[in-house]
C-alpha positions, -999 to 999 in steps of 0.1 A, spaced: -712 420 -173 -700 389 -188 -670 371 -167 -642 389 -149 -610 391 -159 -581 368 -153 -572 378 -120 -536 379 -139 -546 395 -167 -525 423 -174 -535 459 -176 -522 494 -172 -523 518 -150 -519 553 -152 -510 576 -123 -509 614 -121 -475 627 -97 -459 662 -86 -438 675 -116 -401 664 -117 -413 635 -91 -419 613 -121 -386 592 -112 -393 586 -74 -428 578 -82 -414 553 -107 -388 542 -81 -418 535 -57 -438 513 -78 -406 490 -84 -401 487 -47 -436 481 -39 -454 468 -67 -426 447 -86 -436 468 -121 -412 486 -139 -431 521 -149 -420 542 -174 -424 580 -174 -448 594 -200 -441 622 -226 -459 648 -208 -450 655 -178 -464 643 -143 -474 611 -156 -465 572 -153 -477 543 -166 -471 506 -155 -484 471 -157 -499 451 -133 -518 420 -129 -554 428 -123 -549 410 -85 -520 438 -75 -548 462 -77 -550 467 -37 -510 475 -36 -515 503 -63 -534 521 -37 -505 521 -14 -482 538 -30 -474 576 -13 -464 595 -41 -495 596 -66 -519 621 -68 -545 602 -89 -553 571 -106 -569 552 -133 -569 526 -158 -561 527 -190 -581 515 -218 -562 522 -246 -538 544 -258 -521 559 -293 -485 572 -293 -488 586 -326 -526 595 -330 -534 611 -362 -555 643 -357 -576 656 -385 -570 691 -403 -601 702 -394 -621 704 -361 -650 684 -377 -633 657 -391 -611 653 -358 -645 653 -333 -662 629 -360 -629 606 -356 -633 608 -318 -668 599 -319 -663 571 -333 -633 558 -314 -660 558 -286 -676 527 -301 -643 506 -307 -621 508 -280 -622 475 -260 -636 488 -230 -644 454 -210 -614 451 -191 -609 483 -181 -641 486 -166 -635 454 -152 -610 466 -128 -632 499 -125 -656 472 -110 -629 453 -89 -614 488 -75 -650 498 -63 -655 463 -42 -622 471 -26 -629 504 -21 -664 490 -3 -645 474 12 -623 492 30 -650 518 42 -663 486 61 -634 481 77 -628 516 89 -664 512 104 -676 542 82 -715 536 64 -704 513 36 -731 522 12 -710 554 8 -683 552 -14 -653 564 4 -625 586 -14 -595 568 -24 -584 549 2 -549 551 8 -534 519 29 -503 522 46 -477 496 53 -493 476 79 -528 477 67 -546 499 83 -560 529 65 -547 564 64 -575 577 40 -595 608 45 -632 601 57 -654 606 26 -665 644 20 -701 654 23 -701 663 -13 -689 624 -25 -718 611 -1 -748 630 -19 -760 617 -53 -744 581 -49 -766 556 -59 -775 534 -26 -748 510 -34 -717 530 -43 -715 521 -78 -702 485 -71 -720 466 -93 -720 458 -132 -739 477 -152 -758 446 -164 -772 444 -129 -776 486 -129 -803 482 -160 -822 456 -139 -826 480 -116 -835 506 -142 -801 527 -130 -782 533 -155 -743 542 -148 -738 584 -146 -708 595 -162 -685 628 -174 -658 628 -198 -628 645 -188 -603 659 -210 -566 672 -203 -550 685 -238 -514 696 -243 -500 709 -276 -505 737 -299 -516 716 -332 -545 707 -324 -581 721 -340 -598 717 -312 -605 724 -273 -601 699 -245 -645 711 -242 -649 700 -278 -633 667 -274 -649 656 -242 -685 666 -252 -682 653 -288 -663 618 -275 -685 620 -244 -715 619 -265 -708 587 -283 -698 572 -250 -732 575 -241 -750 568 -269 -724 531 -267 -734 527 -230 -765 541 -230 -751 559 -197 -765 590 -183 -737 617 -183 -739 639 -148 -709 661 -142 -707 665 -107 -727 630 -94 -713 610 -113 -701 568 -108 -679 568 -135 -650 598 -150 -635 586 -184 -607 604 -192 -592 616 -221 -556 626 -222 -545 639 -256 -504 651 -256 -495 662 -291 -499 636 -311 -503 611 -282 -540 600 -267 -549 581 -237 -583 572 -228 -585 562 -190 -611 553 -166 -602 572 -132 -597 548 -100 -596 575 -75 -625 606 -71 -604 628 -50 -566 635 -53 -548 615 -23 -523 640 -19 -549 654 8 -544 620 29 -532 628 59 -542 664 69 -572 677 83 -560 713 97 -550 728 73 -530 763 71 -527 786 47 -500 768 22 -505 734 34 -479 714 14 -493 680 -7 -492 648 15 -474 633 -22 -449 662 -23 -436 658 14 -433 620 3 -413 626 -28 -394 648 -8 -384 624 19 -375 597 -7 -349 618 -18 -331 619 9 -333 579 14 -342 576 59 -321 549 71 -329 530 104 -326 553 132 -320 584 115 -334 616 130 -349 636 106 -359 676 111 -386 698 96 -375 732 110 -407 748 96 -433 723 97 -461 746 88 -491 718 90 -467 689 97 -472 673 65 -434 664 57 -429 648 92 -467 631 96 -459 615 60 -428 605 72 -433 591 104 -461 567 86 -441 552 62 -408 552 77 -417 538 114 -378 534 118 -368 568 120 -377 596 141 -389 630 134 -389 665 148 -413 689 139 -406 725 149 -420 759 135 -417 793 151 -456 799 151 -481 788 177 -504 782 150 -487 762 129 -478 743 159 -511 735 170 -521 728 135 -491 697 134 -501 683 169 -543 684 159 -527 663 129 -508 639 142 -537 633 167 -563 629 142 -541 601 129 -534 582 160 -571 587 170 -580 574 136 -562 543 141 -573 532 175 -610 538 160 -605 511 134 -586 493 161 -553 490 142 -521 477 156 -499 501 139 -475 517 167 -478 551 173 -460 580 152 -425 582 164 -426 623 161 -425 653 184 -432 687 178 -414 721 195 -420 755 191 -385 769 187 -371 799 169 -357 792 136 -324 805 137 -317 792 171 -328 752 174 -326 737 206 -305 709 196 -269 699 196 -242 704 171 -242 674 147 -272 654 158 -294 651 130 -293 634 100 -312 649 78 -334 683 76 -362 681 50 -382 714 50 -404 740 29 -390 772 31 -413 801 30 -418 808 -5 -422 850 -2 -453 851 -27 -480 833 -1 -460 832 32 -433 850 42 -421 877 20 -389 879 -2 -369 907 14 -372 888 52 -358 856 30 -329 879 24 -322 876 60 -339 843 71 -318 821 46 -286 824 53 -287 823 87 -310 796 83 -286 775 65 -256 780 87 -281 771 118 -289 736 95 -252 731 91 -249 732 128 -270 708 139 -263 680 107 -240 661 108 -206 664 93 -203 644 62 -232 619 64 -258 648 67 -289 658 41 -312 685 37 -339 689 8 -356 721 9 -383 732 -10 -378 767 -21 -396 793 -49 -370 821 -38 -343 805 -64 -325 836 -65 -319 845 -28 -314 805 -18 -284 805 -47 -272 836 -32 -274 821 4 -258 786 -5 -229 804 -17 -227 822 6 -222 788 31 -190 782 21 -181 752 25 -207 742 44 -232 727 21 -226 713 -12 -258 705 -36 -260 677 -45 -288 681 -73 -325 699 -78 -358 684 -89 -382 719 -105 -416 715 -93 -446 732 -97 -465 740 -64 -499 751 -74 -490 770 -104 -456 783 -89 -424 769 -107 -408 760 -75 -373 739 -68 -362 714 -45 -327 711 -36 -307 683 -26 -277 691 -4 -250 670 11 -234 683 42 -192 685 38 -169 671 62 -167 708 74 -169 712 109 -198 746 117 -176 771 132 -147 757 124 -135 779 96 -145 811 85 -175 805 61 -167 829 35 -129 821 28 -137 784 26 -153 782 -5 -121 786 -24 -99 761 -4 -121 733 3 -134 724 -33 -107 694 -30 -121 677 -1 -155 682 -10 -149 664 -37 -132 635 -22 -164 632 10 -187 622 -16 
């Protein structure tokens, strides 16, 4: 126990983010917390230092999946040649680490989660999953999952180990090891087991792989070793969606894609293949001065989007939130004949059918060109943008090349979507007026003009 840390004392927070979106997440940290984030050597992680008093702000980040507080990090840890020696070193390390501040932050984080659970009118004795607070301070977190409710101690893990001992309830913990690199003599299971054994001995905690109060993280990437304590139980990316479809886009990825196109006040933003509505829902919560239109050609998808929107509004009402409603409409439409006026849309953001889990590759060859042309028609020339995610990169590149002067690729973010290697293409609408030129002939002619437009 002892005294809590000085509220302004610096701690390092680590966050996992969708790969490829590290710079986007770092930018958000700078904007919302005023901290400078560095991107980890291993992809998909960022680190930033904050005063412990800034902890509530960390939960407002929209681009991070999981959060942890760093106990210690070694940039050039000397792993021994033999497995036995290395594991012995890891066991010794457990008792030498500066655990105190990280554990205090973990406790503060628990108190924060409990407070939010109470505010949501839920049972405050249950640890709610990592709440996620939107700008106005109303909570956009999922309600606790059933399996999170069982096996939690009555007090939700919010009190100090010293108080626990008095109650004769040692903390339950587990160690999770993530390892990358081919020069290690041990597996992640070896490391988690031996390091975990030493942690258990040092703190007299009880090991429990499923109903744990505290999760210790051992992240190893080549010579880099980071020990942390998890601040979130389940990934934040499940935050807004209650009605899942066959392929639901992670909210964190949706946020990252939206951020790439920098929505402005009064922008009209369209997702023509909205699926479960992850993109427009995320957008309408975060960018309240823009207007979102979601649509799909599938009845079930449209229903899921409407259900997800209603669920958020209902949750806000129950929580007594004064937040405005979501500025968002949902429609059923034919993707290649959108019921929208030409040049009426500022931004198009969508998750294109991959052809792996949804749709088919053959269909994509027909769909992508007509879809890109229709997007060009409704998008404002010279200022319009599109941010499109697809795994069918070959087909997309071909379709784009056939668009002639209508779209220009600004950059590409490579991203991992559920194990599939995908690309997020950021396109800018050129000054060509749709239908004014034969698209296929515009290619050669338009080059110079396109350059000037940017």
